[in-house]
Structure formats: C-alpha cells, structure tokens
N, C-alpha and C positions, 0 to 999 in steps of 0.2 A: 622749466624742467620739473617733472613729476617729483613730489616728495615721498620719502620713504615712510613707512608706519612709524618708525622711531621719531622722525621729524615731526609728523602729524600729532603724536602723542606729547612731544615736547611743547609744541605751540598751544595744544589744548590745555596742558597743564599751566603754561604761562598765562593764558587767558583767565584760568580758574584762579590763579594766585592773584592776579590783578583785581578780579572780582571780589575776592575775600578781603583784600586790603582796602578796597574802595568802600565796601558796604558793610564789612564785618560779617563773620560766619553766621551770626544769630539773625542776620536779615536776609540770608541766601538760602534758597531751598532747590532741591533737585526735582524736576517734573519727572517722576518715575512711573512708568507704565507697567513695568514688569517684562517688558520686551527686551530684545538683545541690545538695542542701541542705548537706551536709557540706563540698562544695567552696567554697560561699559562706562557711560558717564558717571554713575554712582560710584563705580570702583576708582575711577580717576579722582573724583572729588574727595573720596575718603583717604586717597594717598596724600592729596594736597593738605587735607586738614591734619593728617597724622604728622606731617612735616612741620605743621604750625603748632603741634602739641595738643591737638584736639582729637578725641577718639570717637565721638558721636556726631552724626550728621543728620541734617533735616531733609526729609523727602515728603513730596505731596503726591498723592495717587488719586486718580479719578475712578471711582467705582460707578459706572453708568447704570448698573443694574442688568446690563445685558453683555457683561464680559464673559470670556470663557472661564469656566471654573478651575481649569488648569493653570491659567494665568493668575488667578487670585490666590491659589494654593501656593504657587511659586512666590508670589509677593510675600505672603504671610510667612513663609518658610525663611525666605532671605532676610526679611526685616528682623526676625529673631537671630538668625545666624550671624548677621553683620551689625547687630545692635543699632538699627536705624530708628531715629526719632520720626516715625511715620504718622502723617495725617492723611486721613482717607475722606475725601469729598464726595458727596453723594447728591443727586439732583433732588430738588424740592418738588417733585411731581409724584402723582400716584401711578406707580408702574403697572398696576392692574388694569388701568383704563388709558395709559398713555399710548398714542399711535406710534409706536416705535417703527422707525425707518420708513414711514409713508412719505413724509416730506423731509429729505435728507438735511437741509439746511435747518429747518425748524427743530428737527430731532437732535442734531448736534448742538444747536444753541441752547436747549433746554437740558440735555443730559451731560454736556461737556463744558460749554462756554460759561454759562451761569454759575455752575458749581465751582469752576476754576477761579473765577473773578471773586466770588464770595470767600473762598478758602484763602486766596492770596491776601485779601484785605484783613481777614480775621487773624491770620498767621503774622501779619506784619511784614510780609515778604517784599523786599525792595528790589531783588535781583532773582529771577527764576531761570534755572539751568535747564535747557532742553537737549535732547539727543538728536534733533533733526539733522539730516545730511542733504547736501545739495543734489546728490545723484539720485535721490528718491523720486523727486518730482520737480517739474520746472518751476513751480510756485516756491520751492524751497531755495531758490538762488537768492539768499538774503545776506545782509551784513551780520557780522558776528554779534552785534549788539543792536537790538531794536527797542526803542522807547515805545511802550504801548499804553493805551489808556484802558483797555479792557482785555486782560486784567491790568490793573494800574501798577506797573513795575517795568523794570528793564528785563527784556528777555535776552539771555546769553545762550549762544549756539556754539559750543567748543568743538563739536564734531562735524562741522560743515564739510570739511575737506575729506573726511573718511568715506570710503566706499563700502558697500556691503561686504566685500572680501576683506577689507581692513578690519571691520568689526568682528568677523569670525576668526580672522588671524589673531586678533588681540585676545578674544576669548579663549582660543586654543593656547596661545602663548602664556596667558596668566591663569590657565585652568579654571576659568570662571564657570559657575553653574548657569544653566539656561532652561527656559521652559520646555517641557517635553514636546510641545506642539511643533517645534521646529523640526523634529525628527519625523514627524508624520506628513510633512509636505507643505506646512504653512511657512511663508517667508516674512510676512509682515502681519503683526496681530492687532486687530482692532476689535470692534464689538461683534458679536456673533452674527447678527443679521447681515452685516456688510463686509464680512471676511470669509474667504474660501481658500482651499488649497491651490497652489500654483503648479500646474502641470508643465508649463512652458511659458517664455515670455519674461517680462520684467518683474522685479521684486514686488512692485504694487499691483501687478496683475490680479492679485487676489483680493483686492479691495473694490468695493462697490463703484462701477464706472460713472455712475451719475454723481455721486458724492466727490469722485476724484476730479470731475470736470468742473466742479463748483467750489474748489478750494480757495480761489480768489474771494469769493463772496464770504466763505466761512471765516477766512483770515480777518476780513473787514469787521466781523463780529467779535473777534477775540480768539478764534481758533489758531493753533500753531502747527 
C-alpha cells in the first residue's frame, strides 16, 4: 500500500533521529545542493535537531565552479536565513583550463567526487545525509544507509520514498523557499553545461543523457 506524505515524513524523521543518536549531530552533515530535494531534507534535519535542543546544523555544499548563479545565490541567502553551519567544497583544479563536461565521468570525478571526499574527511563527517529519491533514476534504488569508502562515511538517504510530487507538496505545505530556476522550466538542477529546461518527459530529462547513462560508473567513484 502506498504511503501518504505524512507517513513518508515520519519515516524520514525517524531515520534522521536514529542517525543523530548513533553518530552525534556534530558528526552528521547534510549534502545540500541548493535544490528542492536537499532543501526539504535540510528542513527536516533542522526540525529533528530542534527537537533535540540544537538550533544550528551542519551542511556541505559542492561549488563545482560551473553551477547556476541563481542556485549559489539561493544557497547563500538560505544559509544566512536558516543560520546554517555551511562548508563549501571546491575542486582543486584550474577552472580556466579544465575541460568541463568533455568527459562526463572524469569531469564529475574532478569537480564533485574529489572535493566531496576531501571535505567529508576534513569535516570529520561520519554520516552524510542526501536528498536522493528512488523515482529519479534506476541507479537510485538504494538501501536507506550505504557504507561508502569514497567519501569515507555512511551515506543516509531519508527521502528515498518521496516522489517529485511529494517534494513539492511538502514545500508548499511548509511554505519553504526554493530556487527561482524551478519557475523557469528546470525540474532538476545540476551544473550549467549538463542541465537544461524540461519541456516534457521525466524529471531527469533535463540532465545530460551521456552522464545519466553512466551513473553506475560515477557511483563506483563516489558520486551519489
């Protein structure tokens, strides 16, 4: 039987509470992209932390150097508004000469995977919370908790059962802010070279098809 949004929210919060109790809030961070899914996750995590008497939460953001300026502006605005302890990880490459998006696997490895692994290690993160959902892509039919070596942490996916409709229903219900690009035809926000507006089709239809077909290889490197 399908779960209601209320049931999905409760299950997500239960998993977040278990993670907080097992690792301690200081060893947990939200992988926050500035997109709709991870913003919902960040909101849920803040609620769980407040129930435990904590008002400030840790979040990790990847600034690949080729993100939409609207997403970065939304991230900075929200970090201030919600008082987020935000760490921004950046790639250790020269963006003036780096061949962005020419080899999708190599590009994601250099601009996303490596900075993420480095930041998780430097922050002492033992559990990284992500906003991935099963209905986004076949590769994301995962367990709720995944032990990974790169990044070296437990990845926790509280929103796996949420659908795209669930995410927007929660955003409307809780009156959460969201990036303006969603009102312009974008449904999934990635790096500028690999993201376009979606006129029809699935939510991920706006992502680069070559990269989408290689998510298995990317995940083996540490992508999520």
